[in-house]
VOGUBA-817727 format. One record per residue: residue in one letter; x, y, z of N, C-alpha, C in turn. Coordinates in steps of 0.02 Angstrom, whole numbers, padded with zeros to 5 digits, always signed. Example, Ala and Ser with C-alpha at 12.3 -4.5 7.8 and 13.67 -1.06 7.14 Angstrom:
# residues 2
A+00660-00284+00390+00615-00225+00390+00660-00165+00390/S+00642-00112+00354+00684-00053+00357+00645+00002+00394/
//
This chain:
# residues 389
M+00041-00056+00003+00002+00005-00009+00051+00057+00007/R+00035+00112-00041+00065+00173-00049+00038+00228-00021/H+00076+00250+00042+00031+00309+00085+00080+00372+00079/L+00041+00433+00085+00087+00498+00099+00057+00518+00159/H+00109+00533+00203+00095+00554+00279+00109+00623+00285/F+00053+00656+00319+00073+00733+00334+00053+00744+00397/A+00079+00810+00434+00067+00817+00492+00048+00888+00503/V+00006+00910+00561+00015+00967+00589+00010+00979+00653/A+00052+01042+00673+00077+01051+00746+00012+01081+00777/V-00022+01059+00820-00073+01078+00865-00045+01075+00937/G-00048+01155+00963-00007+01165+01023+00058+01110+01034/A+00062+01079+01098+00132+01050+01108+00128+00967+01077/A+00081+00974+01026+00077+00896+00998+00070+00891+00916/S+00077+00847+00876+00063+00847+00814+00013+00793+00793/V-00014+00803+00744-00071+00740+00726-00046+00736+00652/G-00035+00667+00644-00028+00623+00574-00085+00603+00534/L-00083+00616+00464-00141+00611+00434-00111+00558+00384/A-00141+00500+00363-00125+00462+00308-00182+00446+00262/V-00166+00464+00208-00222+00459+00133-00190+00402+00091/G-00236+00357+00063-00182+00314+00018-00243+00275-00019/C-00230+00241-00059-00267+00184-00101-00262+00111-00073/A-00321+00087-00063-00302+00018-00029-00287-00034-00087/R-00315-00024-00134-00308-00072-00189-00325-00037-00251/P-00287-00060-00307-00318-00031-00373-00361-00072-00392/P-00422-00061-00446-00424+00005-00464-00470+00042-00416/C-00468+00121-00432-00528+00148-00379-00541+00206-00418/T-00577+00241-00392-00612+00304-00441-00573+00373-00391/V-00558+00407-00430-00523+00472-00403-00558+00514-00355/G-00547+00531-00310-00600+00571-00261-00636+00537-00218/T-00644+00467-00244-00687+00419-00183-00645+00410-00116/D-00683+00393-00064-00643+00370-00012-00592+00318-00014/G-00532+00338+00016-00481+00307+00016-00447+00303-00040/C-00455+00360-00089-00405+00363-00148-00369+00428-00148/L-00322+00450-00170-00289+00507-00177-00326+00547-00242/P-00325+00615-00232-00354+00663-00274-00302+00652-00345/A-00329+00690-00412-00292+00695-00466-00222+00724-00452/P-00166+00730-00475-00122+00768-00463-00129+00839-00481/G-00079+00884-00441-00085+00946-00471-00085+00996-00410/L-00102+01051-00405-00102+01106-00358-00122+01071-00289/T-00197+01036-00301-00224+01007-00236-00203+00938-00233/T-00176+00918-00159-00145+00863-00148-00195+00826-00098/A-00169+00767-00079-00195+00719-00037-00215+00769+00023/L-00178+00818+00043-00199+00865+00097-00253+00894+00106/A-00280+00904+00042-00341+00935+00019-00407+00904+00059/R-00388+00820+00052-00453+00788+00077-00449+00752+00148/A-00393+00782+00179-00388+00762+00253-00436+00787+00286/P-00472+00769+00344-00511+00803+00400-00487+00866+00423/A-00529+00913+00430-00499+00964+00476-00495+00948+00560/V-00436+00980+00565-00411+00960+00637-00416+01040+00677/P-00466+01068+00721-00456+01118+00742-00406+01144+00788/G-00389+01206+00779-00327+01233+00827-00287+01254+00785/S-00222+01301+00807-00162+01328+00782-00118+01335+00827/V-00057+01347+00789+00002+01360+00832+00032+01412+00810/T+00080+01476+00834+00105+01521+00795+00171+01507+00794/L+00210+01509+00734+00277+01508+00725+00297+01557+00682/A+00351+01588+00691+00382+01638+00656+00336+01704+00640/S+00297+01709+00690+00257+01765+00679+00212+01762+00636/A+00191+01703+00616+00123+01681+00579+00104+01623+00603/P+00026+01607+00594-00004+01552+00615+00005+01505+00570/V+00005+01440+00599+00021+01374+00558-00037+01344+00551/A-00073+01320+00484-00125+01284+00482-00133+01225+00521/S-00188+01216+00553-00190+01144+00592-00244+01115+00565/A-00272+01138+00514-00338+01113+00476-00312+01113+00407/V-00341+01065+00362-00325+01049+00301-00396+01073+00267/P-00418+01124+00220-00465+01138+00200-00496+01098+00136/P-00559+01087+00128-00577+01051+00068-00545+01055-00001/A-00545+00995-00033-00529+01001-00103-00550+01054-00144/T-00517+01073-00194-00537+01129-00235-00581+01085-00288/T-00650+01102-00313-00691+01066-00344-00684+01116-00426/A-00735+01082-00468-00731+01123-00515-00766+01195-00521/S-00808+01191-00466-00848+01259-00460-00815+01306-00427/T-00757+01281-00403-00719+01338-00359-00668+01360-00394/P-00675+01425-00405-00614+01464-00451-00557+01474-00418/V-00511+01470-00475-00449+01474-00447-00406+01524-00448/P-00398+01559-00394-00359+01639-00396-00316+01644-00457/A-00314+01699-00489-00258+01716-00545-00191+01726-00496/P-00134+01707-00537-00066+01719-00491-00063+01782-00463/P-00042+01795-00390-00015+01866-00364+00027+01896-00405/H+00029+01969-00406+00056+02017-00441+00125+02014-00405/V+00177+01980-00412+00232+01959-00360+00297+01987-00419/R+00345+02019-00391+00402+02035-00418+00452+02000-00389/E+00491+01942-00441+00537+01901-00426+00607+01946-00401/L+00615+01927-00370+00699+01974-00347+00750+01913-00334/P+00801+01929-00370+00876+01876-00355+00895+01908-00279/V+00927+01861-00270+00983+01874-00201+01040+01846-00213/P+01076+01894-00250+01147+01867-00264+01199+01867-00215/A+01252+01818-00213+01300+01832-00159+01335+01909-00198/P+01372+01937-00143+01424+01999-00172+01457+01987-00232/A+01449+02033-00284+01492+02033-00347+01557+02034-00332/T+01584+02059-00282+01672+02065-00268+01688+02018-00230/E+01741+01995-00218+01765+01954-00157+01767+01996-00091/A+01752+01953-00044+01736+01971+00017+01810+01999+00054/A+01805+02054+00067+01867+02077+00109+01878+02034+00181/C+01825+02022+00220+01818+01997+00285+01769+01934+00279/S+01778+01889+00315+01732+01836+00332+01736+01822+00406/V+01676+01844+00447+01668+01827+00522+01621+01785+00539/E+01621+01739+00587+01591+01686+00597+01553+01701+00682/S+01504+01664+00692+01478+01646+00740+01440+01595+00745/A+01445+01552+00811+01410+01489+00815+01337+01493+00837/D+01323+01560+00878+01246+01561+00903+01243+01635+00904/W+01207+01663+00848+01191+01730+00851+01129+01739+00791/D+01095+01807+00816+01043+01830+00781+01067+01876+00727/V+01034+01881+00665+01048+01925+00614+00993+01932+00569/E+00978+01999+00546+00916+02030+00522+00933+02027+00439/L+00891+01995+00392+00909+01966+00346+00860+02015+00283/A+00900+02034+00235+00857+02083+00186+00849+02062+00098/F+00822+02079+00073+00827+02048-00008+00885+02088-00031/E+00889+02154-00019+00948+02205-00044+00998+02223+00012/P+01054+02257-00019+01101+02274+00033+01081+02309+00082/D+01044+02367+00064+01021+02419+00104+00950+02419+00118/G+00920+02373+00105+00849+02359+00116+00825+02343+00181/A+00739+02338+00184+00712+02325+00247+00714+02254+00259/P+00729+02234+00316+00725+02159+00343+00667+02126+00332/F+00673+02088+00294+00616+02027+00280+00605+01985+00351/G+00653+01968+00386+00658+01934+00445+00715+01919+00480/E+00722+01881+00532+00786+01901+00568+00783+01808+00583/A+00864+01788+00580+00884+01719+00601+00899+01731+00677/L+00867+01682+00720+00880+01679+00799+00922+01628+00811/G+00991+01640+00851+01036+01586+00878+01044+01547+00834/A+01060+01559+00774+01089+01512+00713+01164+01524+00702/E+01201+01477+00676+01268+01469+00636+01268+01533+00589/V+01303+01571+00602+01308+01627+00556+01368+01639+00527/R+01390+01667+00467+01444+01682+00431+01420+01756+00385/L+01458+01807+00402+01457+01861+00387+01508+01884+00336/E+01489+01904+00263+01565+01919+00229+01550+01997+00219/L+01612+02033+00229+01611+02105+00213+01642+02118+00148/S+01610+02159+00118+01635+02171+00055+01682+02233+00064/Q+01724+02212-00009+01780+02262-00008+01759+02332-00035/S+01698+02333-00078+01681+02384-00115+01613+02411-00076/G+01631+02453-00040+01562+02473-00018+01556+02446+00053/H+01488+02475+00101+01489+02441+00153+01427+02400+00158/T+01430+02339+00132+01390+02300+00115+01400+02232+00158/V+01355+02184+00191+01364+02126+00228+01319+02090+00187/F+01341+02012+00172+01293+01959+00153+01322+01900+00210/A+01251+01889+00233+01253+01815+00262+01219+01758+00259/H+01271+01714+00272+01262+01642+00259+01253+01625+00337/V+01166+01586+00340+01149+01558+00397+01126+01486+00393/N+01159+01460+00456+01145+01379+00461+01109+01361+00509/G+01026+01368+00500+00980+01341+00558+00970+01275+00559/P+00932+01256+00619+00895+01201+00623+00866+01177+00541/G+00881+01134+00510+00846+01110+00448+00856+01150+00385/A+00880+01201+00392+00901+01249+00318+00943+01280+00321/R+00980+01309+00265+01029+01355+00237+00995+01420+00213/L+01014+01466+00232+00988+01531+00212+01044+01570+00185/A+01031+01625+00131+01092+01667+00111+01042+01731+00090/A+01075+01789+00127+01032+01844+00112+01079+01902+00137/W+01062+01968+00118+01087+02019+00138+01088+02038+00213/A+01134+02072+00256+01115+02091+00327+01120+02154+00338/P+01083+02202+00312+01093+02289+00317+01118+02305+00378/R+01097+02281+00418+01093+02298+00495+01159+02257+00556/A+01190+02225+00505+01240+02176+00554+01283+02223+00597/S+01313+02200+00649+01352+02241+00689+01424+02195+00709/L+01474+02241+00715+01542+02195+00729+01560+02220+00783/Y+01589+02169+00835+01613+02172+00898+01697+02146+00899/L+01724+02168+00953+01802+02139+00949+01784+02068+00979/A+01843+02026+00957+01829+01973+00979+01866+01957+01047/R+01914+01989+01061+01941+02000+01125+01977+02065+01128/P+02000+02085+01197+02016+02164+01207+02063+02176+01174/R+02063+02242+01151+02111+02274+01107+02103+02347+01096/A+02165+02392+01089+02138+02472+01085+02115+02476+01011/V+02094+02533+01010+02067+02563+00943+02111+02618+00941/G+02142+02659+00892+02177+02691+00888+02233+02708+00949/R+02253+02659+00981+02316+02649+01032+02278+02679+01112/L+02231+02714+01115+02206+02725+01178+02132+02699+01194/V+02086+02686+01146+02010+02664+01162+02006+02596+01164/Y+01987+02563+01218+01971+02496+01229+01894+02496+01233/P+01859+02466+01183+01794+02449+01186+01779+02394+01221/R+01724+02407+01264+01680+02345+01293+01670+02273+01247/A+01654+02228+01276+01630+02159+01254+01564+02169+01214/G+01526+02203+01226+01452+02230+01211+01455+02287+01159/T+01505+02318+01153+01514+02378+01112+01510+02381+01031/A+01461+02386+00995+01464+02387+00926+01516+02433+00893/L+01547+02412+00857+01587+02454+00815+01563+02478+00757/V+01592+02548+00729+01565+02571+00682+01600+02554+00620/W+01574+02526+00584+01609+02502+00521+01621+02556+00459/E+01680+02573+00438+01689+02622+00402+01723+02600+00321/G+01724+02541+00319+01743+02520+00251+01777+02458+00271/A+01822+02417+00201+01853+02353+00203+01904+02363+00159/G+01961+02335+00162+02021+02334+00134+02029+02253+00130/R+02067+02217+00104+02094+02157+00089+02102+02130+00157/D+02061+02078+00193+02083+02035+00259+02094+02107+00314/A+02048+02164+00306+02050+02203+00363+01986+02255+00370/V+01967+02270+00414+01913+02325+00429+01923+02386+00463/R+01921+02445+00435+01911+02507+00462+01851+02521+00503/V+01854+02534+00573+01822+02544+00604+01819+02604+00654/S+01771+02637+00673+01796+02703+00718+01735+02699+00780/V+01761+02739+00817+01727+02747+00894+01730+02813+00919/D+01659+02833+00932+01648+02893+00956+01657+02909+01014/V+01714+02946+01034+01726+02959+01098+01731+03042+01131/S+01667+03063+01083+01681+03150+01105+01656+03154+01167/G+01633+03123+01207+01616+03133+01291+01674+03122+01325/V+01723+03113+01308+01786+03085+01341+01856+03142+01325/L+01851+03137+01251+01918+03162+01227+01904+03245+01185/A+01938+03295+01198+01930+03342+01157+01956+03350+01090/E+02012+03289+01094+02033+03292+01025+02073+03213+01018/P+02067+03176+00979+02001+03179+00910+01948+03163+00954/T+01884+03174+00928+01824+03146+00964+01795+03096+00930/V+01834+03070+00878+01832+03011+00852+01884+02970+00824/V+01902+02899+00857+01956+02876+00854+01951+02828+00798/R+01993+02813+00754+01994+02756+00695+02052+02714+00679/E+02035+02661+00666+02103+02619+00654+02063+02549+00611/E+02121+02519+00571+02093+02464+00524+02126+02406+00573/L+02081+02363+00576+02090+02304+00619+02090+02236+00568/P+02130+02193+00580+02124+02130+00545+02048+02097+00566/C+02036+02050+00506+01965+02024+00520+01968+01982+00578/G+02008+01936+00603+02022+01895+00659+01997+01927+00724/A+02022+01988+00718+01992+02036+00776+01919+02038+00786/L+01883+02028+00737+01815+02042+00725+01753+01989+00748/T+01700+01990+00771+01660+01947+00773+01580+01973+00766/P+01532+01944+00743+01471+01956+00737+01421+01979+00792/R+01448+01949+00860+01430+01952+00919+01463+01982+00964/P+01443+02006+01027+01470+02013+01060+01527+01980+01092/G+01596+01983+01101+01633+01958+01132+01618+01933+01217/E+01677+01880+01248+01650+01872+01307+01718+01892+01341/F+01719+01948+01365+01784+01975+01402+01768+02038+01458/D+01799+02039+01509+01789+02115+01531+01854+02147+01527/V+01859+02203+01488+01906+02250+01466+01937+02287+01529/R+01886+02294+01584+01929+02335+01623+01972+02295+01675/A+01963+02218+01677+01994+02162+01705+02076+02170+01666/G+02109+02205+01617+02158+02205+01607+02198+02264+01616/F+02175+02312+01676+02207+02353+01697+02217+02357+01765/P+02260+02385+01787+02276+02375+01869+02201+02410+01896/P+02195+02399+01965+02139+02436+02004+02154+02502+02022/A+02110+02533+02025+02116+02605+02049+02152+02612+02109/L+02197+02663+02108+02241+02683+02161+02204+02732+02218/P+02210+02720+02273+02178+02772+02329+02190+02847+02323/I+02185+02871+02258+02193+02939+02246+02137+02969+02240/E+02116+03027+02267+02047+03054+02259+02054+03137+02254/N+02004+03152+02221+02012+03241+02231+02060+03259+02168/K+02082+03237+02114+02127+03247+02082+02089+03276+02019/I+02106+03317+01990+02073+03357+01902+02123+03361+01876/L+02105+03354+01787+02160+03372+01742+02153+03433+01728/A+02209+03470+01708+02215+03528+01674+02180+03536+01601/D+02141+03574+01568+02115+03567+01496+02154+03545+01456/R+02124+03511+01421+02152+03479+01350+02225+03441+01365/T+02237+03417+01426+02286+03388+01452+02321+03330+01384/P+02389+03319+01366+02398+03275+01323+02403+03207+01349/L+02387+03156+01319+02373+03085+01317+02428+03046+01277/S+02458+03009+01298+02513+02959+01254+02492+02881+01288/D+02513+02834+01257+02512+02768+01261+02556+02735+01304/K+02608+02768+01324+02663+02759+01364+02691+02807+01412/P+02721+02816+01461+02751+02863+01491+02805+02913+01472/G+02789+02971+01454+02836+03018+01418+02822+03019+01331/G+02770+02957+01315+02768+02952+01234+02734+03010+01196/P+02734+03011+01141+02706+03081+01085+02634+03085+01098/T+02602+03135+01093+02546+03148+01096+02500+03122+01055/L+02440+03078+01073+02408+03061+01039+02320+03069+01047/A+02318+03111+01107+02258+03140+01098+02254+03180+01165/R+02198+03237+01168+02195+03271+01219+02141+03265+01274/A+02137+03256+01327+02079+03261+01373+02022+03313+01373/G+01965+03295+01371+01920+03319+01388+01895+03316+01454/E+01812+03328+01460+01784+03313+01530+01771+03245+01542/G+01768+03231+01608+01737+03156+01625+01781+03125+01681/A+01734+03097+01709+01783+03055+01778+01830+03009+01750/F+01875+03001+01793+01928+02947+01780+01955+02925+01847/E+01987+02864+01834+02027+02828+01890+02101+02837+01880/I+02123+02843+01926+02212+02844+01927+02236+02761+01947/V+02270+02720+01879+02295+02669+01907+02363+02647+01916/A+02393+02690+01881+02489+02692+01904+02519+02758+01912/Q+02568+02752+01933+02608+02822+01934+02692+02793+01930/R+02718+02825+01878+02803+02826+01877+02827+02884+01871/A+02898+02900+01887+02924+02960+01873+02888+03011+01835/G+02863+03067+01850+02838+03109+01810+02779+03102+01763/A+02742+03047+01784+02688+03014+01728+02639+02982+01768/T+02565+02984+01759+02521+02952+01797+02470+02938+01733/Q+02461+02857+01743+02408+02824+01714+02328+02826+01727/I+02299+02858+01685+02236+02855+01706+02177+02819+01659/L+02113+02807+01680+02066+02775+01643+02007+02826+01660/F+01989+02849+01599+01916+02859+01576+01859+02794+01562/V+01827+02789+01608+01780+02722+01612+01725+02748+01597/T+01689+02722+01537+01604+02731+01507+01587+02649+01514/M+01514+02673+01512+01489+02595+01503+01489+02549+01428/D+01525+02607+01383+01540+02581+01326+01609+02546+01290/W+01659+02598+01331+01727+02592+01320+01763+02615+01370/L+01832+02606+01381+01875+02627+01418+01936+02666+01378/V+01954+02731+01406+02008+02778+01372+02064+02764+01414/A+02119+02725+01391+02182+02727+01446+02242+02773+01425/G+02269+02820+01464+02323+02861+01441+02366+02882+01493/W+02428+02896+01468+02468+02928+01513+02475+03000+01506/V+02491+03031+01565+02481+03115+01575+02540+03128+01614/P+02568+03190+01606+02612+03213+01642+02585+03225+01726/S+02613+03201+01781+02591+03205+01834+02570+03281+01858/N+02621+03322+01835+02604+03398+01851+02546+03421+01820/A+02501+03374+01783+02452+03402+01738+02384+03398+01785/L+02397+03359+01846+02339+03326+01891+02359+03376+01957/S+02292+03405+01987+02290+03467+02030+02232+03439+02085/E+02232+03470+02136+02183+03452+02186+02116+03486+02177/G+02054+03450+02181+02002+03462+02160+01945+03409+02182/M+01894+03429+02161+01849+03380+02166+01843+03334+02104/T+01823+03271+02113+01806+03229+02048+01772+03161+02071/G+01752+03138+02028+01706+03061+02044+01733+03029+02007/F+01726+02955+02005+01729+02899+01975+01698+02876+01925/G+01714+02844+01861+01673+02826+01821+01634+02750+01820/L+01581+02746+01789+01557+02688+01806+01581+02639+01770/S+01601+02573+01802+01622+02512+01762+01573+02459+01748/G+01570+02430+01703+01524+02380+01685+01528+02345+01606/R+01481+02303+01605+01496+02272+01524+01430+02291+01498/G+01440+02313+01433+01374+02326+01401+01364+02283+01356/E+01373+02229+01377+01333+02160+01328+01284+02165+01323/G+01249+02136+01259+01185+02140+01258+01162+02075+01208/G+01098+02055+01191+01085+02002+01147+01020+01976+01168/R+01003+01933+01147+00920+01909+01149+00925+01818+01164/N+00901+01813+01218+00888+01733+01224+00827+01710+01197/T+00845+01661+01158+00771+01640+01128+00759+01572+01158/A+00689+01561+01177+00679+01480+01203+00654+01443+01139/P+00700+01397+01132+00677+01338+01073+00607+01322+01067/F+00577+01304+01013+00517+01265+01001+00515+01216+00970/V+00523+01155+00993+00515+01097+00961+00456+01054+00960/A+00443+01038+00904+00381+01002+00887+00380+00933+00924/A+00309+00918+00951+00318+00848+00984+00307+00799+00919/P+00355+00748+00959+00376+00697+00910+00304+00660+00890/S+00298+00647+00822+00241+00607+00789+00277+00601+00720/E+00237+00565+00685+00233+00547+00620+00223+00598+00580/R+00284+00634+00537+00268+00692+00513+00304+00688+00434/P+00285+00732+00384+00300+00727+00320+00390+00752+00327/T+00431+00715+00330+00500+00718+00318+00525+00712+00241/C+00552+00766+00225+00581+00785+00163+00645+00736+00142/K+00639+00704+00104+00699+00658+00080+00751+00691+00038/S+00731+00759+00010+00772+00784-00040+00781+00855-00014/E+00822+00913-00021+00831+00986-00016+00754+01015-00064/V+00740+01073-00032+00679+01101-00065+00700+01174-00068/P+00696+01205-00107+00703+01269-00117+00648+01310-00069/L+00695+01362-00030+00641+01405+00019+00641+01480-00018/F+00587+01515-00009+00556+01586-00040+00538+01623+00011/V+00539+01687+00007+00514+01738+00050+00481+01780+00009/E+00409+01794+00021+00364+01840-00007+00347+01906+00032/V+00354+01967+00024+00320+02024+00064+00313+02091+00018/A+00265+02118+00020+00240+02180-00014+00256+02177-00082/G+00235+02136-00110+00236+02112-00175+00297+02078-00221/R+00348+02066-00160+00410+02040-00182+00416+01972-00162/R+00470+01949-00212+00472+01863-00179+00545+01852-00216/A+00592+01816-00172+00656+01803-00186+00673+01742-00139/R+00711+01702-00184+00741+01636-00151+00792+01656-00092/I+00786+01635-00034+00818+01635+00023+00867+01591+00053/G+00851+01530+00030+00885+01473+00054+00869+01406+00019/T+00877+01352+00070+00853+01272+00053+00846+01247+00122/T+00800+01208+00126+00802+01156+00167+00847+01105+00166/L+00865+01071+00223+00914+01012+00205+00880+00941+00210/A+00892+00892+00174+00870+00835+00165+00864+00811+00229/G+00806+00764+00244+00778+00730+00308+00758+00775+00355/N+00730+00824+00334+00712+00874+00389+00621+00872+00381/I+00581+00900+00428+00511+00913+00415+00497+00973+00388/I+00450+00980+00344+00422+01042+00315+00353+01032+00342/L+00304+01079+00367+00234+01087+00370+00209+01133+00327/L+00148+01137+00303+00107+01186+00258+00083+01229+00306/G+00090+01289+00283+00067+01343+00326+00005+01351+00326/D-00035+01418+00358-00099+01444+00363-00132+01461+00289/G-00185+01413+00272-00225+01434+00206-00175+01405+00134/A-00143+01352+00155-00102+01330+00103-00151+01311+00040/L-00187+01271+00045-00226+01256+00003-00297+01273+00001/S-00317+01332+00037-00391+01350+00020-00399+01442-00002/P-00390+01442-00070-00397+01387-00116-00316+01397-00139/P-00301+01346-00178-00215+01338-00191-00217+01405-00229/R-00142+01425-00227-00118+01463-00264-00106+01447-00342/A-00123+01502-00390-00120+01479-00448-00049+01478-00481/D+00008+01507-00438+00089+01504-00463+00110+01446-00422/G+00090+01405-00405+00117+01345-00379+00153+01351-00306/F+00157+01402-00278+00176+01422-00198+00133+01398-00161/V+00158+01367-00096+00114+01374-00045+00162+01392+00019/P+00129+01430+00071+00160+01445+00150+00187+01382+00187/V+00247+01386+00204+00267+01325+00231+00306+01342+00312/V+00305+01316+00359+00348+01318+00407+00405+01257+00435/L+00436+01287+00465+00500+01235+00492+00494+01223+00564/P+00459+01174+00584+00429+01174+00645+00485+01142+00697/V+00545+01122+00676+00601+01099+00721+00614+01132+00771/R+00615+01201+00768+00638+01257+00807+00611+01331+00786/R+00599+01368+00844+00578+01430+00831+00645+01478+00821/W+00673+01485+00752+00746+01508+00737+00737+01564+00694/L+00677+01558+00644+00662+01621+00602+00599+01652+00608/A+00621+01712+00623+00548+01767+00641+00544+01813+00574/L+00488+01804+00541+00484+01842+00489+00444+01906+00506/A+00453+01955+00459+00432+02035+00476+00352+02022+00468/P+00322+02057+00489+00238+02087+00474+00226+02067+00398/G+00181+02030+00390+00151+02027+00304+00219+01982+00267/A+00262+01950+00305+00305+01905+00247+00275+01833+00262/Q+00287+01795+00216+00276+01729+00224+00341+01689+00188/L+00344+01627+00240+00400+01582+00196+00358+01542+00153/L+00379+01523+00091+00350+01489+00041+00406+01438+00003/A+00364+01383-00027+00392+01337-00058+00355+01300-00121/R+00379+01279-00170+00340+01257-00222+00315+01198-00212/L+00235+01199-00221+00199+01129-00193+00234+01063-00231/A+00252+01078-00299+00266+01019-00332+00344+00983-00308/E+00377+01032-00282+00439+01002-00248+00436+00975-00190/L+00369+01011-00145+00364+00976-00082+00339+00906-00103/Q+00287+00897-00144+00250+00831-00162+00316+00784-00169/A+00366+00810-00223+00415+00766-00243+00464+00746-00176/C+00469+00797-00125+00518+00783-00079+00478+00720-00014/W+00412+00733-00021+00389+00688+00028+00360+00616+00003/R+00381+00606-00058+00371+00531-00100+00422+00481-00042/
//
């Protein structure tokens, strides 16, 4: 007996449906026989199961509608503009990776995101020509590839930018461009330094990560000395070593004194985003009232609770299936499912069937792809039928 198995997620469980012909011959459309091939599949004749579950910001169908009959008009294909989502035309300057991070995805390098991959394995490619980022995402059961216009870069480990500024692990760097195997970044320090107000440096790709690093930058400096009530003269020169050349000039802000040598004092300006560490002439310090900056970690991120479909006999695809996203009259291929994974039909998949051959789908293994309002994850029905066999 040949059977075609499907399932829909209802709350914390899944329901398995089987439709098939017990023995040939039989009449198409009668009880126990599959309907004729085409856009309406065996799912269309399965009994309705009440209830629904929400996944990726869209309701997942837990009821299968009746079959389309000759009297039910098939709607015209929606007016949709097909978009290519090509990889960058130029060779990437940098490739940075994270095993577990979030990234927003878009059809174009500077477009509005159609959704966000959450807690996935991410590889970002930074282009040499212009400020563009292309994302490769390996999620549970699928691979995606799209532009990431809002991707951020962080330091993978503590280091100075411009020889004086030490960003915290959770401080996103401003990306100003990329060269071969290096990225130009900047940090705005106008609240602490009078000159320059923005420090810049070209960092090697290996120094960067798409997610906040795991370090405490303050731990790399000595504890504050018990010296209080000191103020700095206006525009005091700062250097990265005692008696070194002037690299910046101090502005206003609370600081800590962490070291002293003959004629030189090392100070730290401590903020929630970064530290500025520099040596100043000791005679630039005078008695006065001062406070101490706040020390802390500015790390951020989102914890996502996984959603796992309940065990059941569900439609496992034996081959890869291309995935598309459609939103605001535009559609683009954004990836593919992996062979051996489950794909479920989404809300209203066959009620009535779309004339263009696409149906909404969901990947129920884990809640990891959040779509923007109005966006749908689609696949071609014919390719789903082929993979389910």
